[in-house]
Residue, then its C-alpha position, 0 to 999 in steps of 0.5 A: m719791560s714792565a708789565t704796565e709798559y707791555h700792556k700799553r704796547i698791546i693797546e697802542y699796537y691795536n689802536s695804530t693797526e685797527h685800519a689795516y684789519r678793517d682793510s684786509w680782514d673784514l673787520d666791519n663784518s666779521l668783528s674778527i681779528h684772528y686766523g679763520y678756520r677752512d674746512g669743507k663747510v667753508r666757502s670764503f675767507p669772512q666765513s672761515l673767521l665766523r667758522m673758528n668761533e663755531v669750532m671752538a664753541e663745539a670743542s668746548a660745548i657751550t650751551s645756552n644756559e651758561r656764562v662765558l668769560d671772552a678773555g681778550c675779546g677784541v671788539g666783541g666778535s666771538s661774544i656776539f657770535l656766541a650771543m647770536n648763535v648760542g644764546c649764551k651770556l658773555t662778559g668780554i674783557t680787554l686791556s683797551e678802553r677803545q675796544v670795550r666802546q666798540a665791542t659795546a656798540n657792536a652788540q647794540k648794532k646786533k641787538v645782543d646787548g642784553l646778553v653781553d657786557f664789556k669791561v677793561m680788565n686783565y685776564c690773568d688778574t681779574s676781580f670776579a669771584d671764584e667760580s664765576f664762569d662756565v667757560v673761559w674762551g681765548c681766541e687768539s688773545i692768550c698769546y699776549a698774556d704776561s705769563k700763559e701759566q698765570f693766565i691758566k691758573e686764573a682761569y681754573r679759579l674762575l670756572k665752576p666745577g665742570g667748567r670748560l677752558v678753551v684756547a685758539d692760538g699760536f704755539v712754537t713747536e719747541f719753546k726755544n723757538n722764541d729766539h729764532k729770528v723768524v719768529r722773533q721778528w714775527l712776534d715783535g712785529w705783533q707786540v707779542n712776548y712769547l709763545e708757549s709750546p703745545e707741551r708746556f701749556e698742556k703741563f701747565m693745565l695738568q698742574t693747575g688742576f684740569t683733567t681732559v685736556s686735549y690739543r689739536n694741531i689745526s694748522r692745515e685749517t689756518a694756513h689759508s689765513s697765514r697765507r693771506l697775511y703773507y700776500f697782504y705783506f707785499l701789498a701793504s709794502l708797495y703802499l708804504w713805497w707809495k706813500k713815501l714817493t708821494f710824501s704822504s702821511h707818516t707810517t709808524d715804526m709800530q704799523k711798519g713792524n706789523i706789516k713785516a710780521c705778516r711775512y715772518q709768520y708765514h715762514g715761521m709756519k712753513k719752517g715748522l717753527w710754530q703751529y696753530g693749536l686748539i686746546t681744551g680742559i675741564k675743571p673737575 
């Protein structure tokens, strides 16, 4: 599959599954399409989604006078959260024109459109000048990179000296696990090409020039989201069965694959085939 075809698949995936995220993931309120971070400060699932933003902001020490690139911004949730709670300036980029429109509208509703802007762009190959940002932020989006190493190099180019890269995402515990049947059915269902292992991702960062690289396995804090997706699989499967029984509207193969992936991501985490990680590094 060419890069162009792969990007089209990603855009189609998010367009065709938007309603599922809206129904099961508090999308309209949290504006989040990522796993939540559940700890002692969290009392509900929607709070865990926002808590993930807090944890990433703390890990990267973002301040109000800095400029952040939200790489793979979705509908703008993390950018809007940071603008509202930190007061920094942000640029969010995504492959999807639809998401840019949605993110722009969401920022206007939250009255932070003066601090954020959104563009259609590939975060592995941007048009920004060298040293344009203080922080490059990837919240469960870097898994879609054509090449994770290429993304790291581009992030390094875009960061000012002293700038930080922060990524929260899924990582296979061994790179060969990308070919495991459970992992493959999960990733194919969500249109992800492959996941990096923590060791490889850290190696790429160090080779590129990042220092103070730190990785933390936060699977325990995100396991609640994994279980929620697993439960959603059963409910959605029943719904699909009912639609078929009543000859309701057609469900696409991509939508069916998205639902099945909810089951496999859970089994994959339980089997130790992948983990949820938080990784940071500094450009000297």
